[in-house]
C-alpha positions as CSV (number, residue, x, y, z in Angstrom):
1,M,-227.7,-23.7,4.2
2,T,-225.4,-23.9,7.7
3,S,-222.6,-26.1,8.1
4,P,-223.3,-28.9,11.1
5,P,-222.0,-27.6,14.7
6,R,-218.7,-28.5,15.3
7,S,-218.2,-31.2,18.2
8,S,-215.7,-30.4,21.1
9,A,-214.1,-33.1,20.3
10,S,-213.1,-32.3,16.7
11,A,-212.4,-28.7,17.4
12,A,-209.6,-29.8,19.8
13,A,-208.3,-32.5,18.2
14,P,-204.5,-31.8,17.6
15,V,-202.6,-31.1,14.4
16,G,-199.5,-32.3,13.7
17,C,-197.4,-35.5,15.0
18,T,-196.8,-35.2,18.7
19,N,-193.6,-36.8,18.6
20,L,-192.1,-34.7,16.0
21,K,-192.8,-31.7,18.2
22,L,-191.7,-32.7,21.8
23,R,-188.4,-33.7,19.5
24,Q,-187.9,-30.6,18.0
25,L,-188.7,-28.9,21.9
26,T,-186.2,-31.5,23.5
27,R,-183.7,-30.8,20.7
28,R,-184.1,-26.8,21.2
29,V,-184.0,-27.0,24.8
30,G,-180.6,-29.4,24.6
31,Q,-179.2,-27.1,22.4
32,H,-180.0,-24.3,25.0
33,Y,-178.1,-26.4,28.0
34,D,-175.7,-28.2,26.2
35,H,-174.6,-24.1,25.2
36,I,-174.1,-23.0,28.6
37,V,-173.1,-26.1,30.2
38,G,-170.6,-27.1,27.6
39,A,-168.0,-23.8,29.0
40,A,-167.8,-26.4,31.9
41,G,-166.3,-29.0,29.2
42,L,-169.2,-31.2,29.5
43,K,-172.1,-32.5,27.4
44,T,-175.5,-32.1,28.9
45,T,-175.4,-35.5,28.7
46,Q,-172.1,-36.3,30.2
47,Y,-173.5,-33.8,33.3
48,S,-176.5,-36.1,34.1
49,L,-174.6,-39.6,34.0
50,L,-171.9,-37.7,36.1
51,S,-174.6,-36.4,38.3
52,Y,-176.0,-39.9,38.5
53,V,-172.7,-41.4,39.4
54,V,-171.9,-39.1,42.3
55,K,-175.0,-39.2,43.8
56,L,-175.7,-43.2,43.7
57,A,-172.0,-44.3,43.7
58,P,-171.0,-46.8,44.2
59,V,-173.3,-48.2,42.0
60,R,-173.6,-51.0,39.7
61,P,-174.0,-50.2,36.0
62,S,-177.0,-52.2,36.0
63,D,-178.8,-50.4,38.5
64,L,-177.5,-47.0,37.6
65,A,-179.0,-47.9,33.8
66,K,-182.3,-48.8,35.3
67,V,-182.4,-45.5,37.2
68,M,-181.5,-43.5,34.2
69,E,-184.1,-45.5,32.0
70,M,-181.2,-46.4,29.5
71,D,-180.0,-49.7,28.5
72,A,-176.9,-51.2,29.4
73,S,-175.3,-50.8,26.0
74,T,-175.9,-47.4,26.2
75,L,-174.9,-46.6,29.6
76,T,-171.4,-48.7,28.6
77,R,-170.8,-46.5,25.7
78,N,-172.0,-43.4,27.3
79,L,-169.3,-44.0,30.6
80,Q,-166.8,-44.3,28.1
81,S,-165.6,-40.6,27.9
82,L,-166.2,-40.2,31.6
83,I,-164.1,-42.9,32.3
84,A,-161.5,-41.4,29.5
85,A,-161.4,-38.3,30.9
86,G,-160.7,-39.5,34.6
87,W,-163.8,-38.6,35.9
88,V,-165.5,-42.1,36.3
89,A,-163.8,-45.1,37.6
90,I,-165.5,-48.7,37.1
91,G,-163.6,-51.1,39.5
92,P,-164.9,-54.5,41.4
93,G,-167.9,-55.0,43.6
94,V,-169.1,-57.0,46.5
95,D,-167.9,-60.3,44.4
96,G,-166.2,-61.6,41.9
97,R,-168.2,-61.3,39.2
98,S,-169.6,-57.6,39.8
99,R,-168.3,-54.4,39.0
100,V,-169.1,-51.1,40.7
101,V,-169.3,-47.5,39.0
102,T,-167.8,-44.4,41.0
103,A,-166.7,-40.9,40.3
104,T,-163.1,-39.8,40.9
105,D,-162.2,-36.8,43.0
106,A,-161.8,-34.8,39.4
107,G,-165.3,-36.2,38.6
108,R,-167.0,-34.4,41.8
109,A,-165.1,-31.6,40.9
110,K,-165.9,-31.1,37.6
111,R,-169.5,-32.1,38.4
112,A,-169.4,-29.0,40.3
113,E,-168.1,-26.9,38.1
114,A,-170.9,-28.2,35.2
115,Q,-173.2,-28.0,37.8
116,A,-173.0,-24.2,38.1
117,E,-173.6,-23.8,34.8
118,W,-176.4,-25.7,34.5
119,K,-178.3,-24.0,37.1
120,R,-177.2,-21.3,35.0
121,A,-179.0,-22.7,31.8
122,Q,-182.1,-23.0,34.1
123,L,-182.3,-19.8,35.2
124,A,-182.1,-18.3,31.5
125,L,-184.5,-20.8,30.2
126,N,-187.2,-20.0,33.4
127,E,-186.4,-16.3,32.0
128,R,-186.8,-17.1,28.3
129,L,-190.3,-19.0,28.5
130,G,-191.6,-17.3,32.1
131,I,-191.6,-19.0,35.7
132,D,-195.5,-19.7,34.8
133,K,-194.5,-21.5,31.6
134,V,-191.8,-23.4,33.1
135,L,-194.2,-24.6,36.2
136,Q,-197.0,-25.8,33.6
137,L,-194.5,-27.6,31.4
138,H,-193.6,-29.5,34.3
139,A,-196.3,-30.3,35.7
140,L,-197.8,-31.6,32.3
141,L,-194.6,-33.5,31.4
142,D,-195.0,-35.2,35.0
143,E,-198.3,-36.4,33.9
144,C,-198.0,-37.5,30.7
145,L,-194.5,-39.3,32.1
146,G,-197.3,-41.2,34.8
147,L,-199.5,-42.0,32.3
148,M,-196.9,-43.1,29.6
149,S,-195.8,-45.7,32.7
150,D,-198.8,-47.4,32.1
151,T,-197.8,-49.7,29.3
152,S,-201.0,-51.7,29.3
153,G,-201.8,-48.9,26.6
154,A,-198.6,-49.3,24.6
155,C,-199.1,-49.5,20.7
156,D,-198.3,-52.7,19.5
157,D,-196.7,-52.9,15.8
């Protein structure tokens, strides 16, 4: 007796939880970057935020949160350590009710220092995974991000 032929769909069915696998990968990659960028005294999350502030400043907090795809309360919380370190300042905006975020001179210098470490982390990751794998990963991530941006297919729990 022969078993029924396997369909190509069942042969290629994913095994395991995609969310778990992505979280595991992002944790490992995050640890890699944190270890190297940490030499500049920043966590990678702080480096990203400081980089956006340097690039966009002066920027309203709501615009910064939107560009970084985070909610306003998370942004406010994440800005606190940068403000306390003297790398970022929040000042008055164009009218009395608005505020803007800017990088201080110390913040721009810290970002430049961390940028060199970030580049070192990126090159080390490229070497560890191989350029071809990194290019494939970027292409797949970009494609998936584009597909996930279409909220019409979002889960409605």
